[in-house]
C-alpha positions in Angstrom: 155.2 39.5 163.3 157.6 39.7 160.3 156.8 39.4 156.6 158.8 36.1 156.7 156.2 34.6 159.0 153.5 35.2 156.4 155.8 33.6 153.7 156.4 30.6 155.9 152.6 29.9 156.0 151.7 30.8 152.4 154.9 29.9 150.6 157.5 31.9 148.7 156.4 31.1 145.1 155.5 34.1 143.1 153.7 34.1 139.7 155.7 36.1 137.1 155.2 37.0 133.5 157.8 37.9 131.0 158.0 41.5 129.8 157.2 40.5 126.2 154.0 38.7 127.1 150.7 40.2 126.0 148.4 41.8 128.5 145.9 39.1 127.5 148.4 36.4 128.6 148.8 38.2 131.9 145.1 38.4 132.4 144.8 34.7 131.7 147.5 34.0 134.3 145.7 36.1 136.9 142.4 34.3 136.2 143.9 30.8 136.2 145.8 31.3 139.4 143.1 33.4 141.2 145.5 36.2 142.1 145.4 40.0 141.9 148.9 40.8 140.6 151.9 39.4 138.8 155.5 40.4 139.0 157.0 41.2 135.6 160.3 39.5 135.4 162.7 38.6 132.6 164.2 35.7 134.5 161.8 34.8 137.3 164.0 36.5 139.9 164.4 40.1 138.8 161.7 42.6 139.7 161.2 44.5 136.4 157.6 45.7 137.1 154.3 44.7 138.6 150.9 44.4 136.9 147.7 44.4 139.0 144.0 44.0 138.4 143.7 47.7 139.0 146.2 48.5 136.3 144.3 46.2 133.9 140.9 47.9 134.6 142.5 51.4 134.1 144.1 50.3 130.9 141.0 48.8 129.4 139.0 51.8 130.5 141.4 54.1 128.7 142.3 52.1 125.6 139.5 49.6 125.2 140.0 46.0 124.1 143.2 46.8 122.1 144.9 47.1 125.5 144.8 43.3 125.8 147.1 43.0 122.7 149.8 45.3 124.1 153.0 44.0 125.6 153.2 43.8 129.4 156.5 45.9 129.4 154.6 48.7 127.7 151.9 49.0 130.4 153.5 47.7 133.6 154.3 49.8 136.6 158.1 49.9 136.6 158.6 51.6 140.0 157.9 48.7 142.2 157.8 49.1 146.0 159.1 46.1 147.9 159.6 44.9 151.4 162.1 42.6 153.0 161.4 39.3 154.8 162.7 40.9 158.0 160.3 43.8 157.8 157.6 44.0 160.4 154.1 43.3 159.0 152.9 46.7 160.3 155.6 48.4 158.2 154.4 46.5 155.1 150.8 47.5 155.9 151.8 51.1 156.3 153.6 51.1 152.9 150.6 49.5 151.2 148.3 52.2 152.7 150.7 55.1 151.9 151.2 53.9 148.3 147.5 52.8 147.8 148.6 49.3 146.7 147.6 45.8 147.7 150.6 43.7 146.8 154.2 44.0 147.9 156.9 41.8 146.3 159.4 40.6 148.9 163.0 41.2 147.9 166.4 40.0 149.1 169.3 41.9 147.6 167.0 43.2 144.9 165.8 39.7 143.9 162.3 38.3 144.2 161.8 36.2 147.4 158.1 36.2 147.7 154.9 38.3 147.6 152.6 39.5 150.3 149.2 41.0 149.8 146.7 42.9 151.9 144.6 39.7 152.0 147.6 37.7 153.3 148.2 40.2 156.1 144.4 40.2 157.0 144.4 36.4 157.0 147.3 36.3 159.4 145.7 38.8 161.7 142.5 36.8 161.7 144.4 33.6 162.5 146.2 35.3 165.4 142.9 36.5 166.8 141.4 33.0 166.5 138.9 34.1 163.8 138.7 31.2 161.4 
């Protein structure tokens, strides 16, 4: 199975936040959408960073409530690991395991083309096994 197979089922839309947004705004977006990470993007297509729930917990633990008022581009992870739609799902899983991450933006020619998470991969595996 390829990453594109997962994107066909779940869709290719990716929630993004602008680099100048506050961390509080990013938190609100995560909560409203029920997701665990957002791609930081100046134009909705570039991949300028990623901000996950784990990053938020670490930031609040270290800086306290003032962390929520900081700009996303000050606290985001700028080295973003990505995968391609043509990548095998096992390759994506191995990358997540190696990097200890749960979200991989999908990129085509460096531009955002989707997002897969560990939960997406688990869901696909369960469907293939007939486990509803």
